[in-house]
C-alpha positions as CSV (number, residue, x, y, z in Angstrom):
1,X,-41.5,42.3,-49.3
2,X,-43.2,45.1,-47.3
3,X,-44.5,42.6,-44.8
4,X,-41.2,40.8,-44.5
5,X,-39.2,43.8,-43.0
6,X,-41.4,44.3,-39.9
7,X,-41.1,40.6,-39.1
8,X,-37.3,40.7,-39.4
9,X,-37.2,43.8,-37.1
10,X,-39.4,42.0,-34.6
11,X,-37.2,38.9,-34.5
12,X,-34.1,41.1,-34.0
13,X,-35.8,42.8,-31.0
14,X,-36.6,39.4,-29.4
15,X,-33.1,37.9,-30.0
16,X,-31.6,39.2,-26.7
17,X,-34.5,37.6,-24.8
18,X,-33.9,34.3,-26.6
19,X,-30.1,34.5,-25.7
20,X,-30.9,35.3,-22.1
21,X,-33.2,32.4,-21.7
22,X,-31.7,29.3,-20.0
23,X,-33.4,26.3,-18.6
24,X,-33.4,26.3,-14.9
25,X,-31.1,23.6,-13.4
26,X,-32.6,21.7,-10.5
27,X,-30.2,21.0,-7.8
28,X,-29.5,17.4,-7.1
29,X,-31.1,16.1,-3.9
30,X,-28.6,15.6,-1.2
31,X,-28.6,12.2,0.4
32,X,-28.2,11.9,4.1
33,X,-27.9,8.8,6.1
34,X,-28.8,8.1,9.7
35,X,-26.7,4.9,9.8
36,X,-24.7,4.7,13.0
37,X,-21.8,2.4,13.4
38,X,-23.0,0.0,16.1
39,X,-21.1,-2.5,18.2
40,X,-21.3,-6.2,17.2
41,X,-20.4,-9.5,18.9
42,X,-18.3,-12.4,17.8
43,X,-16.7,-15.6,19.1
44,X,-12.9,-15.9,18.9
45,X,-10.6,-18.9,19.6
46,X,-13.7,-21.1,19.5
47,X,-15.0,-20.2,23.0
48,X,-14.1,-16.6,23.8
49,X,-16.9,-14.1,23.2
50,X,-16.4,-10.4,22.8
51,X,-18.1,-7.2,21.8
52,X,-16.4,-5.2,19.0
53,X,-16.9,-1.5,18.9
54,X,-16.1,0.1,15.4
55,X,-14.5,3.5,15.3
56,X,-14.4,6.0,12.4
57,X,-11.2,7.9,11.8
58,X,-10.6,10.2,8.9
59,X,-13.6,8.6,7.1
60,X,-12.3,5.1,7.6
61,X,-14.2,2.6,9.7
62,X,-12.0,0.4,11.7
63,X,-13.1,-2.9,13.3
64,X,-16.3,-2.9,11.2
65,X,-18.3,-6.1,11.1
66,X,-17.1,-8.2,8.2
67,X,-19.6,-9.3,5.5
68,X,-21.2,-12.7,5.8
69,X,-19.3,-13.9,2.7
70,X,-16.0,-12.9,1.4
71,X,-16.0,-10.8,-1.8
72,X,-12.8,-10.3,-3.8
73,X,-14.2,-7.0,-5.1
74,X,-14.7,-5.6,-1.6
75,X,-13.2,-2.1,-1.3
76,X,-10.0,-1.6,0.7
77,X,-8.2,1.6,1.8
78,X,-4.8,2.7,0.5
79,X,-2.6,5.6,1.8
80,X,-0.8,8.3,0.0
81,X,2.6,9.7,0.9
82,X,1.2,11.9,3.6
83,X,-0.9,9.1,5.2
84,X,-4.2,10.2,3.8
85,X,-6.7,7.4,3.2
86,X,-8.0,6.6,-0.3
87,X,-10.7,4.0,-1.0
88,X,-9.7,1.5,-3.7
89,X,-12.5,-0.4,-5.5
90,X,-11.3,-3.6,-7.2
91,X,-12.7,-4.4,-10.6
92,X,-12.5,-7.2,-13.2
93,X,-11.1,-6.4,-16.6
94,X,-10.6,-9.1,-19.3
95,X,-11.0,-11.8,-16.7
96,X,-8.4,-10.4,-14.3
97,X,-8.8,-8.5,-11.0
98,X,-7.5,-5.0,-11.2
99,X,-6.6,-3.0,-8.0
100,X,-7.2,-6.1,-5.9
101,X,-6.4,-6.5,-2.2
102,X,-2.7,-6.3,-1.3
103,X,-0.7,-9.5,-1.3
104,X,1.5,-9.6,1.8
105,X,3.3,-12.8,0.8
106,X,5.2,-14.2,3.8
107,X,5.9,-10.9,5.5
108,X,3.6,-11.7,8.4
109,X,4.1,-15.4,8.6
110,X,6.4,-17.2,11.0
111,X,8.9,-19.5,9.5
112,X,9.7,-22.8,11.3
113,X,12.4,-25.4,10.6
114,X,11.9,-29.1,11.1
115,X,14.6,-31.8,10.8
116,X,13.7,-35.4,9.9
117,X,15.8,-38.5,10.4
118,X,15.8,-41.4,7.9
119,X,13.8,-43.5,10.5
120,X,11.1,-40.7,10.8
121,X,10.9,-40.0,7.1
122,X,11.4,-43.5,5.8
123,X,12.3,-42.2,2.3
124,X,13.9,-44.8,0.0
125,X,16.4,-42.4,-1.4
126,X,17.6,-40.9,1.9
127,X,20.9,-42.3,3.3
128,X,21.0,-43.7,6.8
129,X,23.3,-41.0,8.1
130,X,21.6,-38.2,6.2
131,X,19.1,-35.7,7.7
132,X,16.3,-33.8,5.9
133,X,15.5,-30.2,6.8
134,X,12.2,-28.6,5.8
135,X,10.9,-25.1,6.3
136,X,7.2,-24.2,6.6
137,X,5.4,-21.0,7.3
138,X,2.8,-20.6,10.1
139,X,-0.1,-18.4,9.2
140,X,-0.5,-15.2,11.2
141,X,-3.2,-14.8,13.8
142,X,-5.7,-12.7,11.9
143,X,-8.2,-12.4,14.7
144,X,-7.7,-8.6,15.0
145,X,-5.6,-7.6,11.9
146,X,-8.4,-8.8,9.7
147,X,-10.6,-6.0,11.0
148,X,-8.2,-3.4,9.5
149,X,-9.2,-2.3,6.0
150,X,-6.1,-0.1,5.6
151,X,-3.1,-1.4,3.6
152,X,-0.4,-2.8,5.9
153,X,3.2,-1.8,5.9
154,X,5.7,-4.3,4.4
155,X,9.4,-3.9,3.6
156,X,8.7,-3.8,-0.1
157,X,6.8,-0.6,0.4
158,X,9.7,1.2,2.1
159,X,11.0,4.4,0.6
160,X,14.5,5.9,0.5
161,X,15.3,8.9,2.7
162,X,18.3,11.1,3.4
163,X,20.1,13.7,1.4
164,X,21.3,11.1,-1.1
165,X,18.1,9.1,-0.9
166,X,20.1,6.0,-0.1
167,X,18.7,5.2,3.4
168,X,15.7,3.0,3.9
169,X,12.7,4.5,5.6
170,X,12.3,1.4,7.7
171,X,10.2,0.8,9.7
172,X,7.9,3.5,8.2
173,X,5.8,3.2,5.0
174,X,3.8,6.4,5.7
175,X,4.5,9.2,5.9
176,X,7.3,9.8,3.4
177,X,10.2,12.0,4.5
178,X,9.9,15.8,4.2
179,X,6.1,15.7,3.6
180,X,3.9,18.5,5.1
181,X,1.2,17.8,7.5
182,X,-1.5,20.5,7.8
183,X,-3.2,21.8,10.9
184,X,-6.3,19.9,12.1
185,X,-5.8,17.1,9.5
186,X,-5.5,13.5,10.5
187,X,-2.9,11.2,9.0
188,X,-2.2,7.5,9.4
189,X,1.3,6.4,10.4
190,X,2.1,2.9,9.3
191,X,5.1,0.7,10.1
192,X,6.2,-2.9,9.6
193,X,5.4,-4.6,12.9
194,X,8.1,-7.3,12.7
195,X,10.8,-4.7,12.5
196,X,10.6,-4.3,16.3
197,X,12.1,-7.7,17.3
198,X,13.9,-7.9,20.7
199,X,17.4,-9.0,19.9
200,X,17.7,-10.8,23.2
201,X,14.5,-12.8,23.2
202,X,14.0,-12.8,19.4
203,X,10.3,-11.9,20.0
204,X,8.4,-9.2,18.2
205,X,7.4,-6.3,20.5
206,X,3.8,-6.4,21.6
207,X,3.4,-2.7,22.4
208,X,5.0,0.5,21.1
209,X,4.8,4.3,21.6
210,X,5.0,7.0,19.0
211,X,6.9,10.3,19.6
212,X,7.2,13.7,17.9
213,X,10.2,15.9,18.5
214,X,11.1,19.4,17.5
215,X,14.3,19.5,15.5
216,X,16.5,22.2,14.0
217,X,16.1,23.0,10.3
218,X,19.2,21.2,9.2
219,X,19.9,18.2,11.4
220,X,22.2,16.7,8.8
221,X,24.5,19.8,9.1
222,X,24.1,20.2,12.9
223,X,24.8,16.6,13.6
224,X,22.5,13.7,14.8
225,X,22.5,14.6,18.4
226,X,20.5,12.3,20.6
227,X,17.4,13.9,22.1
228,X,15.8,12.7,25.3
229,X,12.1,11.9,25.6
230,X,11.7,15.1,27.7
231,X,12.1,17.0,24.4
232,X,9.1,15.2,22.8
233,X,6.2,17.5,22.5
234,X,3.9,14.6,21.6
235,X,3.9,11.0,22.9
236,X,1.1,8.6,22.2
237,X,-0.3,6.1,24.6
238,X,1.1,2.6,24.5
239,X,-0.5,0.9,21.4
240,X,-0.5,-2.6,20.1
241,X,2.3,-3.2,17.7
242,X,0.4,-5.9,15.8
243,X,-1.8,-3.1,14.3
244,X,1.1,-1.3,12.7
245,X,-1.1,1.7,12.4
246,X,-1.7,4.9,14.4
247,X,-3.7,8.1,13.4
248,X,-2.2,11.4,14.3
249,X,-4.2,14.7,14.2
250,X,-2.1,17.9,13.9
251,X,-2.8,20.1,16.9
252,X,-2.5,23.9,16.9
253,X,-0.6,23.9,20.2
254,X,2.3,22.2,18.4
255,X,3.2,25.3,16.4
256,X,4.2,27.5,19.3
257,X,2.8,30.6,17.6
258,X,4.8,29.8,14.4
259,X,3.5,29.0,10.9
260,X,5.4,25.8,10.5
261,X,7.6,23.4,12.4
262,X,10.1,20.7,11.5
263,X,9.6,17.6,13.5
264,X,11.0,14.0,13.8
265,X,8.6,11.1,14.1
266,X,10.0,8.0,15.9
267,X,8.6,4.8,17.4
268,X,9.8,3.3,20.7
269,X,9.3,-0.4,21.3
270,X,8.6,-1.7,24.8
271,X,11.9,-3.5,25.1
272,X,13.9,-0.2,24.8
273,X,14.0,2.0,27.9
274,X,13.6,5.8,27.8
275,X,17.3,6.3,28.5
276,X,18.5,3.9,25.7
277,X,16.0,5.1,23.1
278,X,17.5,7.1,20.2
279,X,14.9,8.8,18.1
280,X,17.4,9.4,15.3
281,X,18.1,5.7,14.8
282,X,15.0,5.0,12.7
283,X,13.1,8.3,12.8
284,X,11.5,10.1,9.8
285,X,11.6,13.9,9.3
286,X,8.6,15.9,8.2
287,X,6.9,19.3,8.6
288,X,3.8,20.5,10.2
289,X,2.2,23.7,8.6
290,X,-0.8,25.8,9.5
291,X,-2.1,26.1,6.0
292,X,-1.5,25.6,2.3
293,X,1.4,27.6,0.8
294,X,0.3,30.5,-1.4
295,X,3.6,31.2,-3.1
296,X,4.8,28.7,-5.6
297,X,8.3,27.4,-4.9
298,X,11.0,27.7,-7.6
299,X,13.0,24.7,-8.8
300,X,15.9,25.8,-6.7
301,X,13.7,26.0,-3.5
302,X,12.2,22.6,-4.3
303,X,15.7,21.2,-4.6
304,X,16.7,22.7,-1.3
305,X,13.6,21.2,0.4
306,X,14.3,17.8,-1.1
307,X,17.8,18.1,0.4
308,X,16.3,18.9,3.8
309,X,17.2,22.6,3.7
310,X,14.2,24.9,4.1
311,X,15.5,27.8,6.2
312,X,17.8,30.7,5.4
313,X,21.0,28.8,6.0
314,X,22.0,28.9,2.3
315,X,21.8,32.7,2.4
316,X,24.5,32.7,5.1
317,X,26.6,30.4,3.1
318,X,26.3,32.6,0.0
319,X,27.2,35.7,2.1
320,X,30.1,34.1,3.8
321,X,31.8,33.1,0.6
322,X,33.0,36.6,-0.5
323,X,34.0,37.3,3.1
324,X,36.3,34.3,3.1
325,X,37.9,35.5,-0.2
326,X,38.5,39.0,1.2
327,X,40.1,37.6,4.4
328,X,42.4,35.4,2.3
329,X,43.5,38.3,0.1
330,X,44.2,40.5,3.2
331,X,46.2,37.6,4.8
332,X,48.2,37.2,1.5
333,X,49.0,41.0,1.4
334,X,50.3,41.0,5.0
335,X,52.3,37.9,4.3
336,X,54.0,39.5,1.2
337,X,54.5,42.8,3.1
338,X,56.3,41.1,6.0
339,X,58.5,39.0,3.7
340,X,59.4,41.6,1.2
341,X,63.1,41.8,2.4
342,X,63.4,38.1,2.0
343,X,62.1,37.8,-1.5
344,X,64.4,37.4,-4.5
345,X,62.5,37.8,-7.8
346,X,65.4,38.8,-10.0
347,X,65.0,35.7,-12.1
348,X,61.4,36.5,-12.7
349,X,62.1,40.1,-13.4
350,X,64.9,39.2,-15.9
351,X,62.6,36.8,-17.7
352,X,60.0,39.5,-18.1
353,X,62.6,42.0,-19.4
354,X,63.9,39.4,-21.9
355,X,60.4,38.8,-23.1
356,X,60.0,42.5,-23.9
357,X,63.5,42.5,-25.6
358,X,63.0,39.4,-27.7
359,X,63.2,41.4,-31.0
360,X,66.6,42.8,-30.0
361,X,68.2,39.4,-30.4
362,X,69.4,37.7,-33.6
363,X,66.7,36.8,-36.1
364,X,68.2,33.4,-36.7
365,X,67.5,32.4,-33.1
366,X,63.7,32.7,-33.6
367,X,61.9,29.7,-35.1
368,X,59.4,31.8,-37.0
369,X,62.3,33.6,-38.8
370,X,64.4,30.6,-39.7
371,X,62.8,30.1,-43.1
372,X,63.3,33.7,-44.1
373,X,66.6,34.4,-46.0
374,X,67.8,37.0,-43.5
375,X,71.3,38.6,-43.6
376,X,73.3,40.4,-41.0
377,X,73.2,44.2,-41.2
378,X,76.9,44.2,-42.4
379,X,76.0,42.2,-45.5
380,X,73.3,44.5,-46.6
381,X,74.1,46.8,-49.6
382,X,75.4,50.2,-48.6
383,X,74.8,53.5,-50.3
384,X,77.3,56.3,-50.5
385,X,77.3,59.7,-52.2
386,X,80.3,58.9,-54.3
387,X,78.8,55.8,-55.9
388,X,75.7,57.7,-56.7
389,X,77.5,60.3,-58.9
390,X,77.6,59.5,-62.5
391,X,80.8,60.0,-64.4
């Protein structure tokens, strides 16, 4: 027992050293790559040769050389509501492909109608005076669109916009309405290419331009006033409509020394002139901000932002309400003062007096006293001094 106590004391002294010991964690080696996206060549339309130069935007490689063999599990790029890219990797679960490539159905196909006569068709069950009509879809020319790994915009991906969320966002899929784009960030704008069809020629526009306009905080309250292209602070070069895609990087010069700006994004097809172009017809509203918001918005502020109200207008509305009430009361006072000689309120006054004198009437006239066996004052027993004397 004498030897046991020194050992316990020694262990207690070494305990802090044991607790302070921790195995050193070796940092994981960082991997770097010297791979450079290089141009590549191909032959299109059987005889035409061309050099394709890939380009990397926001981490997405556009016009990259396709793999030698098609792979259903090849990654593709989706976009969030801001237009930020996100790589999606398909996988197989229980024999089914999950998160596979988007199916565009017939959105990018061209429909044709063919009519056959009985002589051409030679069908035994077709009458001699009957015609047969058939529709077929022509596949899209995928020579260039196949080099785009980003999901394309189709009408089934439209979102609703407006105060009541009852207006389609056509032709835009991204960005959503009232989102916030941050300074120096790059976002992909996507639209449905076949939306821009010339009503005169019924042909889809080959080229378009994108514009950004400064707008007032509450355009729905101010009115949808047409803005000329001179008011646009950003206009892209003419781009191919078939791509349905354009990257926009938020520039610091756009802020005009302010922390945030409300802007309108619109697309102008080539068949609409600058004078006839109305940005409000199919534009989308959003904000550009210099940085992330530090203060957390309340539920009321978020509701106002969803309704498109993000300035101090609602303060003015709240302050103007009592002012209107005071003005109405003053106006009523002067109206009564000027017409005091022409007012006859004797009926009202008499009614008020009668209400105060209700108890002075006959008890039998009141409903609540009808069931009580009341008698007039004359029928009540009387008391006299003579009757009270005893003989």
